[in-house]
C-alpha positions, -999 to +999 in steps of 0.1 A: +000+000+000+029+023+006+039+021-032+005+036-043+007+069-060-019+096-053-037+088-085-037+050-078-051+057-043-079+079-056-088+053-083-089+025-056-111+046-034-135+053-063-137+016-071-145+007-035-171+034-034-188+020-065-186-015-050-203-004-017-230+015-036-237-014-058-238-037-028-262-014-009-284-012-040-287-050-042-295-052-005-322-025-008-338-043-037-338-076-018-350-059+013-379-043-005-393-078-009-393-084+029-430-088+038-428-065+069-412-036+049-434-043+019-466-041+039-456-007+052-442+008+020-471-006-001-496+014+020-475+045+022-468+044-015-431+053-013-397+038-005-388+033+031-359+058+028-386+085+023-406+075+054-404+096+085-417+090+120-434+114+144-432+098+179-448+108+212-438+094+246-463+090+274-460+079+310-462+041+314-496+043+331-511+062+301-509+030+279-546+024+284-555+059+274-532+057+243-551+026+233-584+044+238-573+073+217-560+050+189-592+029+190-614+060+187-593+073+158-595+040+139-632+038+145-636+069+124-609+064+098-604+026+096-634+008+110-619-027+104-582-022+113-557-049+104-530-049+131-497-066+124-465-070+144-428-074+143-411-107+153-374-110+164-353-106+195-339-075+212-365-051+200-366-031+232-339-007+222-353+005+188-383+025+177-406+011+151-390+029+121-356+017+132-370-019+134-382-015+098-349-002+085-330-030+103-355-056+089-348-043+054-310-044+056-303-073+080-335-094+080-333-095+118-370-087+122-399-101+103-437-096+098-457-112+126-488-109+147-492-080+170-485-085+207-510-076+234-511-070+271-537-061+297-541-028+315-565-017+342-594+006+332-611+008+366-611-008+400-625-041+387-620-037+349-591-045+326-588-041+288-565-054+261-539-031+248-514-034+220-479-039+233-461-040+200-481-034+168-487-014+136-518-006+117-524+010+083-548+039+083-552+075+069-547+110+081-577+133+084-568+147+049-566+112+034-528+108+034-518+072+040-501+067+074-491+037+096-498+040+134-475+021+157-477+014+194-450+003+219-458-003+255-433+005+282-404-020+283-388-016+318-361-043+314-347-023+285-346+010+303-375+023+283-401+032+309-424+050+285-453+042+262-447+053+226-471+063+198-455+065+164-470+078+132-451+067+100-458+088+069-441+105+040-456+138+050-447+154+083-478+176+086-500+146+080-482+125+107-484+154+132-521+158+125-528+122+133-508+123+165-526+155+177-560+139+169-551+107+188-541+128+218-573+148+217-593+115+216-572+102+245-584+131+267-619+128+255-620+091+265-597+093+295-603+063+318-588+081+348-615+108+350-638+105+381-618+076+394-599+071+427-562+067+417-532+058+438-496+062+428-471+036+439-436+024+433-429-013+426-400-030+444-387-041+410-365-015+394-384+013+410-412+010+385-438+038+387-474+025+390-508+040+390-537+019+403-574+022+407-592+020+440-630+016+446-646+049+458-657+047+494-694+050+503-697+070+535-724+094+547-719+122+572-733+101+600-702+079+598-679+108+605-677+117+641-660+151+646-667+180+670-697+201+661-691+224+631-658+208+620-672+187+591-694+216+580-663+238+579-644+213+558-673+209+534-677+246+529-641+249+520-637+219+497-672+210+484-687+245+485-660+260+462-665+231+437-703+236+436-698+273+428-668+271+406-682+287+375-695+318+393-662+321+412-642+320+380-665+346+365-658+368+395-621+364+391-616+343+422-592+314+425-604+279+428-573+260+439-574+255+477-554+237+503-568+218+533-546+206+562-560+180+586-538+176+617-540+157+649-528+126+667-528+092+649-561+074+647-584+104+653-601+102+619-581+123+594-580+096+568-616+087+575-626+123+569-607+122+536-626+091+527-658+109+534-648+137+510-640+111+483-675+097+488-691+131+489-675+144+457-685+115+434-678+134+402-643+144+413-611+126+404-591+116+435-553+111+434-536+096+465-499+099+474-482+083+504-449+068+513-422+064+486-447+075+459-445+111+472-416+116+448-442+115+420-459+147+433-452+166+401-468+139+379-497+137+403-503+174+402-502+175+364-527+147+363-550+165+388-550+196+367-559+176+336-587+157+353-602+186+373-622+188+394-598+168+414-587+160+450-549+154+454-544+138+488-509+137+503-510+117+535-484+121+563-471+152+546-447+159+574-425+132+558-421+155+528-427+190+542-405+188+573-390+222+580-358+228+559-339+235+592-340+198+599-315+191+570-285+212+561-289+202+525-325+212+523-354+190+513-358+183+475-392+166+480-404+197+499-395+219+469-412+195+445-444+197+467-444+235+468-437+238+431-465+213+424-490+233+445-480+265+429-478+251+394-513+238+392-527+273+387-551+293+407-579+288+381-578+250+385-605+233+404-580+213+424-580+207+462-547+197+479-556+177+510-527+172+534-527+151+565-502+150+593-497+137+628-469+162+635-481+196+626-454+214+645-427+200+622-443+214+589-424+238+568-437+273+573-436+278+535-468+258+534-486+287+551-468+316+533-491+318+504-529+314+500-537+285+477-511+263+493-529+258+526-557+281+534-576+261+559-561+240+587-584+219+608-574+199+640-590+165+642-588+160+680-593+131+703-631+127+708-648+141+739-674+121+759-702+128+735-679+119+706-668+086+722-705+076+728-713+083+691-682+062+681-694+034+703-728+035+687-713+038+652-688+009+655-714-011+675-738-013+646-746-050+642-735-056+678-761-062+706-748-036+731-763-042+765-763-022+797-752+013+802-725+028+780-716+056+806-688+035+823-674+027+788-673+063+779-656+071+811-631+043+807-621+055+772-612+091+781-583+103+760-585+076+733-590+079+696-616+066+671-592+038+661-590+027+697-627+025+701-631+006+668-605-020+680-623-021+714-655-032+698-637-057+676-621-073+707-653-073+726-671-091+698-643-116+696-644-123+733-682-127+731-679-151+702-653-172+720-675-173+751-705-185+730-683-212+715-671-224+748-707-225+761-718-246+732-737-218+715-735-209+678-708-183+672-718-154+649-709-119+641-741-098+638-761-094+669-734-107+692-743-097+728-717-073+743-724-063+779-715-027+789-697-036+821-676-061+803-668-036+776-657-011+802-634-037+818-619-045+784-613-008+778-595-004+811-574-035+803-564-021+769-552+011+785-533-006+813-498+006+817-484-029+812-497-026+776-489+011+772-472+006+738-502-013+723-524+014+737-504+043+721-502+024+688-540+022+688-544+059+696-546+057+734-533+085+756-496+083+762-487+076+799-468+109+802-493+132+784-526+147+795-559+137+779-562+150+743-526+160+741-516+170+706-491+192+689-497+230+688-513+246+658-492+261+631-492+299+633-504+316+602-526+288+590-562+300+586-588+281+606-567+272+637-578+244+659-613+232+651-620+217+685-613+226+721 
């Protein structure tokens, strides 16, 4: 090679170039006959090299909505769609157009049947979705296009659902994608549902699940007089008058903080709001899933009217002074609350057992938290109502006065457990006496119930008592953290 002159080298390079071009031409001609590529190019009416792809990525949990949007689009433009797929290994790294190009030049992928998966569409409903598939259809202006769907493939580091539109005209492809997205929102399965974000233990996968909506009436919520009414005015009242408030230039976004000792009924009150606002989308965040607050807030704005519930918010919103490096999750929460927009019919409902540790920034601006309500330990009247509530289906006998006295300083959770244990003891006693054990109508004597209550609050079982919402041995009845200064509403009881 060192003896080649400049002219010889140039001649050799030109010959090699012609050889490569001729080889590529032969491969292209052979590839054009590949059934997978031929099926696409025959519909589009052009060579694969002139085909472009307009792709849109969606969160993994949106797969069911992408399918709904595509189905609605095909119902109008291709009533009898003929889905087809791509066979071959290692498809997780490439988009559909890349798969077609590879199939043409390397014959790695071939025409096959579409692949399907199932996705939840409600608390007790699942539907079939296309995991990998293509379908020939037309743009609104009649231009031939091919729609492609790819579900999220976590093992390949592709945690997104993809919608691809293959066409020879970019404007036509973009029009199809925009129309499918419009139809997705029109047929959104999440609207008016109760949704909960979660994180799988496998690779940190982000999940969105459906929960059944609770069915509770106001009689099932035992709070001090006026507290539930105050909450309803703030949350439900604004929703009922949203249009007139918007017309008057008033903001709709609001924040509600429920604080108090564990077991007093904060979550139960939230469940009542979920039941009361049946036409409202509910999104729940708790535990590790709180890192998805930004996605949850965006979903709440899209699906408004919505309730976005962050339970045990002190885990996120602890005062920045507790950590020298700050609290990134706190910043995400504040940005999410601010970013939703004042005109959005979205209620942030926050619950905490440790109100004194909350970041003061939550109270700095209206629309973050503009009503704080304490959910205290029940007084004597409240404890009697709770005994009657949880005693439904139980044959309560004798006077409840000693039971009310014996349960001073406990919470609703404590009383619920008290009734459960009392029924269990009665059932066991019936069994030992040779009677027929049953649940409904089990006789529970008031004196025995009072004795059981005293037993449960015995200092020898102080840890169990506290875990169930009993009064700590060192604290006075009804002890709870102080209210946060600056939060409108203040304590709602006592």
